C-alpha positions in Angstrom: -7.7 -113.1 62.5 -6.1 -110.3 64.6 -3.3 -110.0 62.0 -5.8 -109.7 59.2 -7.7 -107.0 61.1 -4.5 -105.0 61.6 -3.8 -105.3 57.9 -7.2 -103.9 56.9 -6.8 -101.0 59.4 -3.5 -100.1 57.9 -4.9 -100.0 54.4 -7.8 -97.8 55.6 -5.4 -95.3 57.2 -3.3 -95.2 54.0 -6.4 -94.6 51.8 -7.6 -91.9 54.1 -4.2 -90.3 54.0 -4.2 -90.2 50.2 -7.7 -88.8 50.2 -6.6 -86.0 52.5 -3.6 -85.2 50.3 -5.9 -85.0 47.3 -8.2 -82.6 49.1 -5.3 -80.4 50.2 -3.9 -80.1 46.6 -7.2 -79.5 44.9 -7.5 -75.7 44.2 -10.6 -74.0 45.4 -12.9 -72.8 42.6 -12.8 -69.0 41.8 -15.7 -66.9 43.1 -14.7 -63.9 40.9 -16.7 -62.9 37.8 -14.6 -59.8 37.1 -12.7 -59.3 33.8 -10.1 -57.1 32.2 -11.0 -55.7 28.8 -9.4 -54.2 25.8 -9.7 -54.2 22.0 -7.4 -54.6 19.1 -7.9 -53.8 15.4 -9.2 -56.4 13.1 -8.3 -54.3 10.0 -5.2 -52.5 8.7 -5.9 -49.6 11.1 -3.2 -49.8 13.8 -3.1 -48.4 17.3 -1.4 -49.2 20.5 -3.0 -51.0 23.5 -6.2 -49.3 24.6 -6.9 -48.8 28.3 -10.5 -49.1 29.4 -11.8 -47.5 32.6 -14.4 -48.9 34.9 -17.4 -47.2 36.5 -20.0 -49.0 38.7 -23.5 -48.1 37.4 -27.2 -49.0 37.8 -29.6 -49.5 35.0 -33.2 -48.1 34.9 -34.4 -51.1 36.9 -31.8 -50.6 39.6 -29.6 -53.5 38.5 -25.9 -53.2 38.9 -23.5 -53.2 36.0 -20.0 -52.1 35.2 -19.4 -49.5 32.4 -16.2 -50.1 30.5 -15.0 -47.2 28.3 -11.8 -45.9 26.8 -11.0 -42.3 27.8 -8.5 -41.9 24.9 -10.5 -42.3 21.7 -9.4 -44.7 19.0 -7.9 -43.3 15.8 -10.0 -41.4 13.4 -11.6 -43.7 10.7 -11.3 -46.8 12.9 -14.1 -49.2 12.0 -16.2 -50.0 15.0 -17.6 -53.2 13.5 -14.1 -54.6 13.0 -12.7 -54.6 16.5 -11.5 -57.8 18.3 -12.2 -57.9 22.0 -9.6 -59.0 24.4 -11.2 -60.5 27.5 -9.5 -62.2 30.4 -10.8 -63.4 33.8 -9.9 -65.9 36.6 -11.2 -69.3 35.4 -14.7 -68.0 34.5 -17.3 -70.7 33.9 -19.0 -68.7 31.1 -18.9 -65.5 29.1 -21.9 -64.4 27.2 -21.7 -61.5 24.7 -24.6 -59.5 23.3 -24.2 -57.0 20.5 -26.9 -55.2 18.6 -27.3 -58.0 16.1 -25.7 -61.1 17.8 -25.8 -63.1 20.9 -22.8 -65.4 21.7 -23.7 -67.8 24.6 -20.1 -69.1 25.1 -17.6 -66.5 23.9 -14.2 -68.1 23.0 -11.6 -65.8 24.6 -8.7 -67.8 23.2 -9.9 -67.4 19.6 -12.0 -64.2 19.6 -13.7 -62.9 16.5 -14.4 -59.3 15.5 -17.5 -57.7 17.1 -19.5 -54.7 16.2 -18.9 -51.9 18.8 -20.9 -49.2 16.9 -23.4 -49.5 19.8 -22.8 -50.6 23.4 -21.9 -54.3 23.8 -23.1 -56.3 26.9 -20.8 -59.0 28.5 -22.2 -61.3 31.2 -19.8 -63.4 33.1 -20.2 -66.2 35.7 -17.5 -67.2 38.2 -16.0 -70.7 38.2 -18.0 -71.7 41.3 -21.2 -70.5 39.8 -21.9 -68.2 42.8 -21.2 -64.8 41.2 -22.5 -63.1 38.0 -21.5 -59.8 36.6 -22.7 -57.6 33.8 -20.4 -55.3 31.8 -21.5 -52.7 29.2 -18.7 -51.8 26.8 -18.7 -48.4 25.1 -15.9 -47.9 22.5 -15.0 -44.2 21.8 -13.6 -43.4 18.3 -12.5 -40.0 17.1 -15.2 -38.6 14.8 -13.0 -35.7 13.7 -9.6 -35.9 12.2 -7.1 -35.1 15.0 -4.6 -33.8 12.4 -7.1 -31.4 10.8 -6.1 -27.7 10.9 -9.0 -25.3 11.2 -8.5 -21.8 9.8 -10.9 -19.4 11.3 -11.2 -15.8 10.1 -11.1 -13.3 13.0 -11.1 -9.9 11.3 -11.3 -8.6 7.8 -9.9 -5.1 8.4 -7.8 -4.5 11.4 -6.8 -0.9 10.6 -7.4 1.8 8.0 -3.9 3.4 7.8 -1.8 3.3 4.6 0.8 0.8 5.7 4.3 0.4 4.3 5.3 -2.4 6.8 3.8 -4.6 9.5 5.2 -6.6 12.4 3.2 -9.0 14.6 4.4 -10.0 18.1 2.8 -12.3 20.7 3.5 -10.6 24.0 0.7 -11.8 26.4 -1.6 -10.7 23.6 -1.3 -9.9 19.9 0.6 -6.7 19.2 0.5 -5.5 15.5 2.9 -2.7 14.7 1.9 -0.8 11.5 4.4 1.5 9.9 3.2 4.3 7.7 5.1 7.0 5.8 5.3 9.2 8.9 5.0 7.0 12.0 4.3 3.7 13.6 0.9 2.7 14.9 0.1 -0.2 17.4 -3.0 -2.3 17.4 -3.6 -4.9 20.1 -6.0 -7.9 20.4 -6.6 -10.9 22.7 -7.7 -13.4 20.0 -7.5 -11.4 16.7 -11.2 -10.5 16.4 -11.3 -7.1 18.1 -8.4 -4.8 17.7 -7.7 -1.6 19.8 -5.3 1.2 18.8 -2.6 2.2 21.2 -0.4 5.3 21.3 3.3 4.5 21.3 5.6 6.4 23.5 9.3 7.1 22.6 9.2 4.6 19.7 11.8 5.1 16.9 9.4 5.6 14.0 12.0 5.2 11.3 13.6 1.9 12.4 12.8 -1.3 10.5 9.9 -2.8 12.5 10.5 -6.2 11.0 13.4 -6.7 13.5 11.4 -6.1 16.7 12.6 -9.0 18.9 11.0 -10.5 22.0 13.3 -11.8 24.7 11.4 -13.3 27.6 9.4 -10.4 29.2 10.8 -7.6 27.1 10.7 -6.3 23.5 13.8 -4.8 21.8 14.5 -2.9 18.6 17.9 -1.5 17.6 19.7 0.2 14.7 23.1 2.0 14.5 24.0 3.0 18.1 20.5 3.0 19.6 18.8 0.2 21.4 15.1 0.6 22.5 13.4 -1.7 24.9 9.9 -2.1 26.3 8.1 -4.1 29.0 4.6 -3.7 27.5 5.3 -3.0 23.8 3.8 0.5 24.2 6.3 2.6 26.2 9.9 2.4 25.0 13.2 3.3 26.6 16.2 4.4 24.6 19.8 3.3 25.4 22.9 4.4 23.4 25.6 1.8 22.7 29.2 2.3 21.5 29.1 -0.2 18.7 26.8 0.5 15.8 24.8 -2.4 14.4 22.6 -2.9 11.3 19.6 -4.1 13.2 18.5 -6.9 15.6 18.4 -10.5 14.4 16.7 -12.8 17.0 16.5 -13.9 20.6 18.0 -17.3 21.5 18.5 -18.9 24.9 17.7 -15.7 26.7 20.1 -13.6 24.7 19.5 -10.9 22.1 21.5 -11.1 18.9 22.2 -8.4 16.3 23.6 -8.1 12.8 26.7 -6.1 12.2 27.6 -4.6 8.9 25.9 -6.4 6.0 24.6 -9.4 8.0 28.1 -10.9 8.0 28.7 -10.8 11.8 26.6 -11.5 14.8 26.9 -9.9 18.2 25.2 -10.5 21.5 23.6 -7.6 23.5 24.4 -7.4 27.2 20.9 -6.4 28.3 22.3 -5.1 31.6 25.1 -2.9 30.5 23.4 -2.3 27.1 26.6 -3.1 25.2 27.5 -5.5 22.4 29.7 -8.4 23.1 31.5 -11.1 21.0 32.0 -11.2 17.2 30.6 -14.3 15.5 31.2 -14.4 11.7 28.4 -15.8 9.6 28.6 -18.1 6.5 29.5 -16.4 3.2 26.1 -17.3 1.6 24.0 -16.3 4.7 21.0 -14.1 3.8 21.5 -10.4 4.2 17.8 -9.3 3.8 14.2 -10.5 3.2 14.7 -13.7 5.2 12.3 -15.5 7.5 13.5 -16.0 11.1 12.0 -18.0 13.9 13.3 -19.4 17.2 11.8 -22.7 18.6 12.9 -26.1 19.8 14.9 -28.6 17.8 14.5 -32.4 17.8 16.7 -32.6 21.0 14.4 -30.2 22.8 17.0 -27.5 22.9 16.2 -24.0 21.6 17.3 -23.3 18.1 16.9 -20.5 15.6 16.0 -21.0 11.9 16.8 -18.5 9.2 15.0 -19.4 5.9 15.3 -18.0 2.4 16.1 -14.4 1.7 18.8 -12.8 -0.5 22.5 -13.2 -0.2 25.1 -10.4 -0.5 25.0 -10.7 -4.3 21.3 -10.2 -4.5 20.6 -13.9 -5.3 17.4 -15.5 -3.9 18.0 -18.4 -1.5 16.3 -21.6 -0.5 18.6 -22.3 2.4 17.6 -23.2 5.9 20.3 -22.0 8.3 20.1 -23.2 11.9 22.0 -22.7 15.1 21.7 -23.5 18.8 24.1 -20.8 20.0 24.6 -18.3 17.2 28.3 -19.2 16.8 28.0 -22.3 14.6 25.5 -22.5 11.7 24.3 -25.5 9.5 22.4 -25.3 6.3 19.9 -28.1 7.0 18.1 -28.1 3.7 19.3 -30.1 0.7 19.3 -28.6 -2.7 16.0 -27.7 -4.3 13.8 -28.5 -1.3 11.6 -25.5 -2.2 12.0 -22.7 -4.7 14.3 -19.8 -3.7 12.2 -17.1 -2.2 12.1 -13.9 -0.1 9.6 -12.0 2.1 8.5 -15.2 3.8 7.2 -16.2 7.3 8.5 -19.2 9.1 7.1 -20.7 12.3 7.1 -24.0 14.2 3.7 -25.4 15.3 3.2 -28.8 16.9 6.8 -29.9 16.0 6.2 -29.0 12.3 8.3 -26.2 10.7 6.1 -24.2 8.4 7.0 -21.8 5.6 4.3 -19.2 4.4 4.1 -16.8 1.6 6.8 -15.0 -0.2 7.8 -14.4 -3.8 10.3 -15.9 -6.2 11.9 -14.5 -9.3 8.5 -14.6 -11.0 6.6 -12.7 -8.3 4.2 -13.7 -5.5 4.1 -17.4 -5.1 0.8 -19.0 -6.1 -1.6 -21.0 -4.0 0.0 -24.3 -5.0 3.4 -23.6 -3.5 3.3 -20.7 -1.1 2.9 -23.1 1.9 5.5 -25.7 2.7 6.2 -27.9 5.7 9.1 -29.8 7.3 8.5 -32.6 9.7 12.2 -33.1 10.5 13.1 -29.7 11.7 14.1 -28.2 8.3 16.0 -31.0 6.6 13.3 -32.1 4.1 10.3 -30.1 2.8 7.0 -30.9 1.2 3.6 -29.4 0.3 1.1 -29.6 3.2 -1.2 -32.5 3.6 -4.8 -32.1 2.6 -6.0 -31.7 6.2 -3.6 -28.7 6.6 -4.4 -26.8 3.5 -5.2 -23.1 3.9 -8.7 -21.8 2.9 -9.0 -20.3 -0.6 -10.1 -17.0 1.0 -6.7 -16.6 2.5 -5.0 -15.3 -0.6 -1.3 -15.7 -1.4 0.8 -12.9 -0.1 4.3 -11.7 0.9 5.5 -10.6 4.4 2.5 -12.3 6.2 2.8 -12.1 9.9 2.6 -15.5 11.7 3.1 -16.1 15.5 2.4 -18.8 18.0 0.8 -18.1 21.4 2.8 -18.8 24.6 1.3 -22.2 25.4 1.8 -23.2 21.7 -1.8 -24.2 21.1 -2.7 -21.5 18.5 -1.2 -20.0 15.5 -2.2 -16.5 14.4 -1.9 -15.5 10.7 -2.2 -11.7 10.1 -1.9 -9.3 7.2 0.8 -9.3 4.6 0.6 -8.0 1.0 -1.1 -9.4 -2.0 -1.4 -7.9 -5.5 -3.8 -5.3 -4.2 -1.8 -4.1 -1.2 -2.0 -4.9 2.5 -4.7 -7.4 3.4 -5.3 -6.2 7.0 -7.0 -9.5 7.9 -6.5 -11.9 10.9 -6.9 -15.6 11.2 -6.5 -18.1 14.0 -5.3 -21.6 13.2 -5.6 -24.7 15.4 -4.9 -28.3 15.0 -7.6 -30.6 16.5 -5.3 -32.8 18.5 -3.6 -29.7 20.0 -6.9 -28.2 20.9 -8.1 -31.5 22.5 -5.0 -31.8 24.5 -5.2 -28.2 25.8 -8.9 -28.9 26.9 -7.8 -32.0 28.8 -5.3 -29.9 30.7 -7.9 -27.3 31.9 
């Protein structure tokens, strides 16, 4: 009997041991009703992962809820009724979803269907242990305006009254418009292009070609023959004589000022301390000698690069070349043949990593509205007509020698003056791309 009792006792202890082991290994039920949330497209519209922020809120009755929203709006034309929610939580016992038209009592997170997010969507979750509930309200923000749309806003219809023979626009803390007449040069300044104020120039060489005023950092330069003039404000100018005569200035690049010698066949660098010319860098044989467009900006690698577009060669032939250099000593013609028609008297700028070519004339005269604006999205290699959301307004008539500059923070482009069939237009426009504007507002 005693032996039988001991046997039963041993079995009891073993059973209790197994039970204890099972209790130790059994995980506790989660008491969290929290979720992570995102969305993906249920249509052909594609976008990368969307990050949703969380804010603790109270409704009108004082009940707590969590607001989920995306700070970075989804792409323009995304359909709000074709978004797939991505919901994850720690072993939730239930997920209830309420849209404006539908209630889903048990939402299947492993096989989610599209939901309509045109209005806020409510998500109610319950923890695995049934002790916690949480309410989320999802607001999905979608761009209502095309981020790639360019807005062209007229600022002034008549900047000046003088009879001009040439214009030069420079951005130098503000807009500086030099207007050359038959007898002198006038200066008009403006902050945004709407209101212009006349300034009296001091010691400015009135008979130099104002097209070749060059900005290098915090100073402006103009030079011809053996005379170099410089200015810290664009109004008062200082003259320096140099030993080597040059044709005129070319551009500024990497903090250095370059000038053309002879008939644009050699470049030299101006030592801005000693005011003397250094180095001799021969240019390619079919490099433009006049009427070209010149602009300095960044290349695909991020390094500074100068672009020299179109113009005439030494034989008087119109060009459709796009010469580019990072140092001024080695030049590459980036454009393939017939990328755009050969042209002169053009403006070239780079805005939001797009190289742009404005205005000009070919062998038949001033280019028409269908081809006087071209763009390159690969830094000058290939060219095309602008997209429909970039097109210039019809009031901005085709012209030659238009003046186009970019402000220092590269958010705005200013389009000023030039000549159409009736003479100098004397107008001013400001151009902005929506996405660039939005990004600048975020930085403020």
